[in-house]
N, C-alpha and C positions, 0 to 999 in steps of 0.2 A: 504494500500500500504506500509506504513512504517513498519507495524508490520511484514509483510512478509520479507522485506529487513533486518530487525533486526534478524529474525529467520535464514535467509540464512547466515548472517554474523556470527552468533554464531555457526551454523553448520559447516561452513568452518573453523572456528577457533578452532573447536573441544572443545568448551567451555562447561563445565559441568553446566547444569541448574538444580538447586536443587528443584525449585518449579516454575510451570508455571500456570498462571491463565488466563482464557479467559476473556478479558475486557468486552465483550458483555454480559457475564453471571454473573460476579462478579464485579459490578461497585462500585467504591469508591466515596462516596459523598464528598462535600467540607470539612466537619469536619474530615473525615477519611484521606483525602489527606493531610490536614494540619498536622494531627498527624504523618503521615508517614514522611512528610518533616522535622518535628522537631526531628525525631528520627535518622537523619543522620547528618554528618559533612558537606558534599558538595552536592550541587544539580547542575546538568548540564541540561539546558533546550534547546533543539534544535528546532528551527523554521526555516525551509528552510536551508540555508547554515550558518545561524548565531547560535551561542551558547552563552547562558547567564549562568554565573557561580555565585552561591550564596555560601558564606562561612557561614554556619549556626552557627558556634561557635564564630567567630570574628566579623562578620558584617551581622547578620541575618536581612533580610528585614521584613517589616510589613506584617501581614497576608494577607492584601488586595493585596499587590504586589505578594505574593506567589500564591494566588488564580488566579490572572491574567495569570500567567505563567503555572500553573499546570493543570488548568481546561480547558476542551474543550467546544464546543458549547452546549453540553448536560448538562453542569454543573458538570460533573464527571471528575475524573482523566483522563488525556489524555493517549492514548496508542500510541506506546508502552512505557511502563515504566519498567525500570530494576534497580535492586538494587544489588550492589556489595560491600559488607562490609559496610563502612560508606559513600558510595557514591550512589546517586540516579540519574538516567538518565531518562529524560522525553523527548519523541520524539526520533528519530533516527538520529545519526550523526556518521558515521563510525570511524572517527579519535578519537572522544571522547570515543566511545565504546572501541577502541583499547587501549587508554591511561588508561581507567578505569579498564579494565580487566588485563592488564599486566604492568601498571605503566610506560608506555613508555613516 
């Protein structure tokens, strides 16, 4: 459900997607998800209407905390996940996507 909403949001915003990976076919395990998390400056995790922000440079959480937020019930990286520059968005929250894409 949220993957479709994220795709619709990006299409309406006419945002250029440079790479798209189907989460059901190319799953990121916990180690790969942590590697991705440590490669960005900011992580925004949406769960329902709440968004948790992690500043990976100034106040990076422990890996156990990151795993709790990044991984779904399958133990793989949650979908949808989007990367824009030095920001990683896990889950879908339209306000955070808009801020992340356009710096609003």
